[in-house]
C-alpha positions in Angstrom: 0.3 0.1 0.1 2.9 2.3 0.4 4.0 2.1 -2.8 0.8 3.0 -4.5 0.5 6.3 -2.2 4.2 7.3 -3.5 3.5 6.5 -6.8 0.1 8.6 -6.7 1.7 11.3 -4.6 4.9 11.5 -7.5 2.0 11.8 -10.4 0.5 14.7 -8.4 2.7 16.6 -6.6 5.7 18.3 -8.6 9.4 17.6 -7.3 10.0 21.0 -7.0 6.9 20.9 -4.0 8.3 17.5 -2.7 11.7 18.9 -1.9 9.9 22.6 -0.8 8.2 20.8 2.0 11.6 19.6 3.2 11.5 16.0 1.6 15.0 16.4 0.1 17.8 18.9 -0.9 17.3 22.3 -0.1 15.2 24.1 -2.9 14.5 27.7 -4.3 12.6 30.0 -2.1 9.2 30.2 -2.5 9.6 33.7 -4.2 11.7 32.4 -7.0 9.4 29.6 -7.7 6.3 32.3 -8.0 8.6 34.4 -9.9 9.6 31.6 -12.5 6.3 30.5 -12.7 5.1 34.4 -13.6 8.2 34.4 -16.1 6.8 31.3 -17.9 3.5 32.7 -18.2 4.3 35.9 -19.7 7.0 33.8 -22.4 3.9 31.9 -23.3 2.1 35.4 -23.8 4.5 36.6 -26.1 5.0 33.4 -27.8 1.3 33.2 -28.6 1.6 36.6 -29.3 4.5 36.2 -31.6 2.8 33.5 -33.5 -0.1 35.4 -34.5 1.8 38.2 -35.7 3.7 35.9 -38.0 0.3 34.2 -39.4 -1.0 37.9 -39.9 1.6 39.0 -41.8 2.0 35.6 -43.9 4.4 33.5 -42.1 5.4 30.1 -41.9 3.2 28.8 -39.4 0.0 26.7 -39.5 -3.1 28.1 -38.0 -3.1 25.0 -35.3 0.2 25.8 -34.1 -1.1 29.4 -33.4 -4.6 28.4 -31.6 -2.5 26.1 -29.6 0.1 28.7 -28.5 -3.2 31.0 -27.7 -5.0 28.3 -26.0 -1.2 27.1 -23.9 -1.1 31.3 -23.1 -4.7 31.4 -22.1 -4.5 28.5 -19.9 -1.7 29.2 -18.1 -2.5 32.9 -17.7 -6.2 31.7 -15.9 -4.1 29.0 -13.7 -1.5 32.2 -12.8 -4.8 34.2 -11.8 -6.4 31.2 -9.7 -3.2 31.1 -8.1 -3.1 34.4 -7.1 -6.9 34.7 -6.2 -6.0 31.6 -3.7 -3.3 33.7 -2.4 -5.1 36.6 -1.5 -7.9 34.5 -0.1 -5.2 33.0 2.5 -3.8 36.4 2.8 -7.4 37.8 3.9 -7.9 34.8 6.4 -4.5 35.5 8.1 -5.4 39.1 8.2 -8.6 38.5 9.6 -7.3 36.5 12.5 -7.7 38.2 15.9 -4.5 37.6 18.3 
């Protein structure tokens, strides 16, 4: 049964988060992890913009590739927005705690 739990944990939780939880070697800070995520979302947005620009100017890009790039950028932005909302919600809950 332990083997099943270990496999399901690895499939769901990325390795960075496992290390951040203290199960392995020292990992990067929470701030760095957030900044890396924001930079990845920004890069996806820029790639999608470039793909759209390329197809409009008659470049050698298929419509499927452009659509995929735009959808990836949209999905990553929505995920980033949900992470932000959860962080703000957690901040509000902490702020409302009376000591």
